N, C-alpha and C positions, 0 to 999 in steps of 0.2 A: 645318573638320573635322580637317585635318591638324595644326593647332596643338593640338587636343584630344588627338589620338593621341600627339603628342610630349610633352604634359604628363603623360599617364598612363604613358608608357613606363618611367620609373624604377620605379614601383610594380609594373608587369608584370614587369620584369626581376628585381626583388627576390623576388617570389612564385615566379617560374619557377626562380630559383636555389635558393630554399628547398625547392621541390618536388624538385629533382634531388638536393639534399643528403640529404633524408630518404628519398628513394627508394633512394639508395646505402646509407644506414644500415639500412633495412629489409631489403634484399637481403643485406647483409654480416652482419647479426645473425640473420636468419631470423625476426625479430619484426616482422610486417608492419603492426602497429598504428601504427608510427612514421610511416607515410605519411599518417596522419590529421592530423598536426600542422599542415602548411600550410593544410589545409582548415579546421582549427580557428581559425587566424588570420583567415581570410576570414570565417568565420561570426561571430567575435568583433567584427570591424570592422563587419559588416552589422548585428549585434545592437546595437552602440552607436548606430548611426544609426536603427534601428527596433526598440526594445526590446519593443514589444508583439508584433510579428511573430515575434521570436525565441521568446517565451514560447508563442505559439500553435503554432509549428512543433514545439516540444517536446511539447506536449499531443497533437498529431496523431501523433507518433512513438511514444508509449508503447505502444499495443496492438501495433504492428508491430516492436518491438525484440526482438532475440534475444540469448541468452546466448552469450558468447564467452570461452573460457578462454585468457587471455594466457599464463599459466604454470600448472603443476599447482597452485600455491598461490593464484594471483590470477586472478579472473574478473571480467568486466564485462558490461554490457548495451549492445549497439550497435543504433542510434545514440543512444538516449535518455540513457544515463548520461554519454556524451560531451557531449551537449547540456546536461545538467543542470550539469555543471562549468562550461561556458561561460556558461550563463544565470546561475548563481550569481555567477560572477566579474564579469560585465558589470553586473548589478544592484547588486552591492556597490560597484563603482567609481562607478556612476551615483549611488548614495546618498551616497557620500563626496564626489563632485563637487558634488552639490546636495542637502543634507540635507532641504530643504523638500519634496522629492518625497514624503516619508513624512508625509502629513498626518494629522490626527486625533490622538486620545489613545492611539495604539497602544502607545507605549513603556511605558506604565504599566498596560496591560491585564492582567487576572488570568490569562488563557490564556497570554500570552507569559511571564508570571512563572513559571507552573508549567512551561512548556517550558524556560525558562532553568534552573530548578532541576534538571530532568531531565538537561539537557546537562552542567551543572556536575558532577553526581554521576557521570554516565557518564565524564567526564574523570578524576575521582578513581579510579574503578574500573579505568581503563586503567593507572594507576600501580601497582596491586596485581595486575595480570593475571598469569595463568600462562603467557601467550604475548603479550608486548608487541607484537610485530610484527602479529599478527592483530588485536589490539585497536585499535592505531593506525590500521590500514586501515579498520576499522569506523567509528572516530570521524571520519576524514576524509570517508568516504562520507556519513556523517550530516550533516556540515557543508554539503556541496553539495546534499543533499536539501532541507535547510532553506532554503538560499539560493534554490533554484529554486522551491520550493512554499510558502514562507512569506514571505520577503522580497519576492520578485517580485510575488506577488499583492497584498500589502499596498500596493505602489507602484502597481500597475496598476488594481486594482479600485476606481476612484474613482466609477464610476457603474454603473447597471444594465446598460448595453450591454456593458461589458467583462466583467462576470460572465456574462451570457447567452452572449456569443461564446465565452468560454473553455469553458463546459460543453457548448455545442453542438458545438464542435470535438472535444472528448474523446469525447462520446457517439456522434457520427457516425463517427468513426474506429474506435471499438470495434464499431459496427454493421457497418462494412465488413469488419473482421477476422472477425467472427462469420459473415458470409455466406460468406467464403472458406473458413473452417474447416468450415462445414456442407456446402459443395460437396465438399470433400476427404473429409469423413466419409461422405458419400453414396457415394463410390467404394468404401468399405469396408462398404457396406450398413448403416451406423450401428451397427456391432458395438461392444459395450462393450470388448472386448479391444483394439480398434484406435483408441480415442479419443485416447490419448496420441500416437500417430503422426500423427493428424489435426491436432493443435494445434501440433506442431512446425513451424517453429523459433520461432514467435512466443511460445510459452508453454512453460515447463518441463514441465508436465503438466496433466492435466484439472482438478486442484484450483486451480491458479493461474488457469487460463482461466475456470473457472466463478465464481471469486471476483470477478474484474473484471467479468465478464458480469452478475452479479447486482447489482453496485454501480452500474451505469449504467442499469438499468431504472427506478429512481426518477427519474432525470433526464428520461426520456421522459414519465413521468407529470406531472412539473413543466411540461414544454413543453406538454403537452396542456391543463393547467389554465390556463396563461398565454396560450394561443393563442385568437384569435377567428376564425380562418380555417378554414372547413370542409375545404378542400383540404389545408391543412397538418395538420389533425387526422386526416384519413384516412391521410396518410403516417405520422404518429406512431403511429396504431393498427396499421398494417402493420409498423412497426419493432418495436413492443412484441411483436407476434405472432411475428416472426422471432426476437427475443431469447428469448422464452419457449420456443420450439421448440429453440433452441440450448442453452438452459439444461437442458431435459429431456434432450437427447442428450449433455450433458456428463457425465451419470451421476455427479454429485457430491452425495452426501447432505447434506453440510455447507452447500452453496450453496442447496439446496432449503429447508433449515431456516432459513437466513438470510433467504430471500425471505419466508417466513411471519413471521419476527420483524420484518421491515421493515413488513409490513402491520399487524401488531399495534402497532408503534411509532406509526403514524399515529393509531390509536385512542387510544393512551396520551397522545400530545402534545395531542390535542384535549381530554382530560380532566385535563390538567396533572399527569399521573402518570409522565411519562417519566423524570425524574431519580430519583424515589422507586423506580421499578421497577429502575433500575440498582443502587441501594443494596440493594434486596431480593435481587437476583441475586448480589451479592457476598457477602451474609450466607449465602445458600443454598449457594454454592460453598464458602465457608470451613467451614460446618457439615458438608457432605458429606465434606470432606477429613478433618476431625477424627473423624467417625464411622467412616470407613474405616480410619483409623490406629489407633483405640482397640483395644487387645488384638490388633493385627495382623489385624483383620477382613478386610482386603483380600486376604489369602492364600486366602480361601475362593473367590475368583473367578479363581484361576489357570487358564489354558487348558490343554487337552490338546494337546501339541506335534504329535501325529500327525493330529489332526482339524482343526487351525487352518490353513486353506489359503486361497490366492487363487483366486477363481472367475472364469472368463472369461465366464460367463453372468450378466447383471446380476440376474436374478430370484434365482438361487442366492446371489448376493452379498448381496442384501437379507435373505434368509432366514438366512444365516450371521451377518449383523450382529445380527439379532434374537436369535439363539441364542448370541451372543458367541463365534462360531467363525470370524469373519472376521479374516484376518491383519492388515489395516491397523488394525482396532480394537484387537486384542490387542497389537499392536506399540506402539500409543499407551500402553496401560497399562504396558507394559514400560518405556518411556522416562519416563512420568510418575512412576512409583515411584522410578526412579533420580534424576529431577530433584528430587523432594521430599527425598530423602535427601541430595542435594548441597546443597540450600538449608540444611538443618540443619547440614551440615558447615561451611559458610562463609556465615553469614547476613548479615554486615555488608557486605562489598565483593564477594562472589561470586567466581567464577573468572575474571572478565574478559570483556568483550564479544567475541563471536565465537569462544568457546573451548569451547562445550558438547561438540562431537564429541570433542575431545582428552581429555576428562575423565570422561565419563559411565559408561563400561562397568564400571569397578570398583564403582560404586554400584548397578548393576542387580541385580535378584533373579532367579536362574536359573529359578525356577519359572514366570516369566512370559516366558521366552525363546521366540521364534518362529523359523521358518526363514529370516526375512529380517533377523534381528537383527545380522547382520554389517555391515549398513548401508553398502553399497558406494557409495551416493549421497552419503554424508556429510551426511545431512539431520539436522535438530535435533529438539527435544523434541515438536513438534506442539502447542504451546500457548504463545502469545506471552507471556501473563501469567507463566506458570511460567518461561519462558525468561529473562525480565527478572530474576526473583528469583534464578535460578541464576547468571546472568552478572554482574548488578549488585547483588546482595544485596537484602534486604528493603527498605532505603531506596529503591532504584531502582524496585522494584515500587510502593511507596507513591506516589512522585512520578508514575509513569505512571498510576496509578489516579486520583490527584488531577486530572491533566490530562484524562483521559477523562471523569471525572465532571463536571468543569467544562464540558466540551463539551456534555454532556447538559443541564446546568443552563442554559447560554446558549441552546441550541436551544429549550428550553422557554420561557425568558424572552422571547426575541425573538418567538416565535410568539404568546405571550400579549399582548405589548405593541404589536406592530406593527399599524398600521391599514390598510396597503395589501396588495393581493392578492399583489404580487410578493414582498415581504419575508416574509409569512406562508408562502408556498409554498416559498421558498428555505430558511427555517428548518425547516419540516417535512421537506423533502427531506434536509437535512443531518442531522436527527435520525434519519431512517430509515436513511441510509447508515451513520451511526456505530453504530446498533444492529446492522446487518448485519455491520459490521467486528468488533464485539465477539464475535458468534456465530462468525464465521469464524476469528477468532484464538484462540478458546477451543479450537478443534479443529485449528488450524494456527498457523504463525508467519509472517505475511505483511507485517507493518508495515515490515520492512526491505527488501522487494522493490520494484522500480520500479513494478510494476503497481498494487499496493495502497497502498504507502507514499505515493505521489503523491496518491491520493484522500483518504487520511486527513489529510494536511497541508493539502490544498486546503480540506477542510471546516473545519479549524481556522482558516485565513485568512479564509474567508467569514464565519464566526461573529464574528470580531474586527471585520471591516469593518461588518457589519450591526449589531452591538452599539454601535459608535461612532455609526452613523447614528441609532440609537434615542436615544442620549444627546444628540445634537445636535438632535433633534426632526425630522430629515429623514424618518425612517421612521414617523412617528406620524400621517401624514395619513390621512384616512378613505376617500378615493377616489383611484383611479388609473386 
């Protein structure tokens, strides 16, 4: 026993020394995030020994992570973004050390090709950015998002068990967060005006909370379909009930609409119409923009500044939405118009990733201004597709649409060709979640957030893995 202690003593002294050094740096600079460095070293070492557990811990941390402003210009999410960086680094080194861990024909897959095009173009737009520092930060964060939620799953998702375990951990973790938030919200008597206070510090606001909430509901439906245990199915039923109650009290119109879209997507995928519906949606959206832009027709819908207000009562909030007098709806119009004009001003390379806030106000139309247009939160355009066009130009939008469309195509293809219950269920679930994400990101811009970006890229990884299994014949069996 004592020989073991003596053997580990140098490592202990080294880590203790590092802790003291970074503790001094934290106190001296007043930047206490430096104290995380020695813990990061420990986590990295542990992750190298147990790569699967490192990834599972990351998934469990996502719903419980909170935003932390390191400096006025630099924010992060603790602990999940810290863990993303470590996970991306460990899995990259793991791949370099043993390239054979990335099995299958992943490297030539169409989804990875479109993702690669998107990242290459993002890098190009960084060079032409109006604020290079902000854009470089965006690109670096994007890299460790992809490392954690694309590279890591492609290495780990070798069998059904790894896929099941990953999504069970994510879903149960979000269920636990929802229960905590429901209890806190009950203390406010479930008032609409207090929902944002209830979701803090885990979520920025009720929109981010409801977005992740609605995206995990299809996971529980998948668990129900794959389970043969009555006791487990009863627990799943109760879990879905809790999540639906939580979704109702999130008071998010966009998430409710996304849930409906998810249900419709299951009907569409069964009729082989999922991909075609996405194409039809894009045509409709583009047509609507041209119709509103023609002869400045959109000016007819300018709001009345005095009557466009925020309502603390949700019923009044819904009525105001219907009458186009809700401040959040009208503020979207204000920024969307500015965003479309920005896209026309710089259609090739855009203004640079992460630079919308610094550039949009000169392009806004005063007639659509609301009393929250000062934008103290520094939020963006509230439409991810438009945001990509603004910051990365029309080519950036095209690459993202190609990637998203390809995800719909492969979800439909896998569902149609797979012979087993597991693969069909996973494909349908991925299709439903992607549909929800499209709806959510048409009204918000959430792909670059830790809560939603993680789910988007996990769906991407799962579709690549399942398609490879279709190609190899493993997923074509008729019974499971």
